[in-house]
N, C-alpha and C positions, 0 to 999 in steps of 0.2 A: 774833369780837369785834363784827362790825357789828350782828349780831340781838342781841347781848347790849344794846349802846348804845342800840337801838331799843328794846327791851323796858324799860329802864330809864327812857327819856326819856316813853315812854308810862304807866308807871305813875306817875312823879314827876308828870306832867299831872293824871293822874285823882287823885292825894291831895292837891295844892294847890288843885284846883277846888272850887266849891262844893259840897256835899252834896246829893243829890236828897232833899228830902223827900216824906212821902206827901202832901202837898197838893198838891206841883208835878204829879203823876201824872195829875190831870185836865185840863193841857195836851195829853196824848197823843191827845185823843181830836180827830178829824177826818183831814183830808186831808193828806198828806205826800208832798214831791217830794225825791228824793234830791239832795244837793248836793257831796260828797265823799266818797270812800273813800281812807284811808290805811291801806295794807298793811303788815306786819310789818317788811319791811325798808326802811319810810321812806318808799317812793315812793307817790305820790298820784294819784286821778285823779278831775278836776273834771267835773261834769255841769252845762252850760250849760241843757240843756234834756232831757226824758225823755218818752218817749210814753205810759209807765204811770206812776202815783202809787199810794201805800198810804193805804188807809183803815185807820184804827184807830178800835175802840171798847172802850172798857172799863167795866166795871161792878162793884164789890166786889173788885177786883184780879184778875177774870179778864175775858176777852177774845177779839178776833179782829183778824186784820190781813187784808186784802183786796187785790189789786190792781186797780187801776181805769184804764180810758182814758177821759180827758177829751174832750168835744165840744165844738165852738166854739159850738156853742147851750145850752152849761150843764150840759149831762145828761152821765153817764158809760156808759160800756159796762162791764160784768163778766161774769165767769162765777159759778156758785155756789160753787166753791172758796173756801175761807177758812182759813187758819191759826190754830186756836186755840190760846191761850197762858193762862198765870197769871201773875202776878209777884209775886215771892217777895221778901220783906226777908231781906238777907244782909251780913254784915260791915257793918252800919250804910249800906247802900245797897240798890237794889233791880236785879232782874232779871227779865227775860223769861224763861219756861221752855217750851218749844213741844214738842210730842208729838203726833207722828202714827203711823201704823200702818208706817211704813220708818223713822223716825229720831227722836231725841232730841236737842235742842241749847238752848242759854242764849245770851242776851247781857244784858252789864253794861251798865245806863242809866248813862252818864256825866255827862249834862246835860240839862235838860230847861226849857225856858222857853216863853212862849206862841206864840214863833214860831220856835223850834229844837228839835233834840233830837238826842243822839249816842249810840249804842252801840258796845261793843266786844264781838266774839266769841271764842269759844273759842280762835281761831286767832290772836289779837290783830291783829285788822282792825276798825279803825274806820269805821264808817258814819255821816255825819252829814246831818241832813235839814233842810229849810225848810217853814214853812207854805205848801201850796201857794195859789197865787193865780189862780183861774179867768180864761182870757182872755175877754174880752166882744166877741164880732165883732157885737153888735147895735148898739155905740156908734159 
């Protein structure tokens, strides 16, 4: 019963929220910091700070997501690894579709703005991100 209530609340929230438009997808380009994770049972985990951030780059509904480690001098450390994705329009919304040699998964984009975005994965886990603001140690 608890899972049914959580599941229902998530879909009610998604259904009542502003739909993501194709024009909104441009805001996904850039550096993002995880802010909160809401699990399917309703529990949540907030992130005050993270050692890694995500860099997303999209062009013509195809792109990649890469883990980055910001440094105090304004540069980033990263590897050559990146998760490739396509963005698919589905049921009036948009989804990230990831596929690599080992697995395949999707994330429904539930909201996008200039400074935040959220996705829900197949396990009904919601990930909320905020635009990363670099720390400037020179000031």
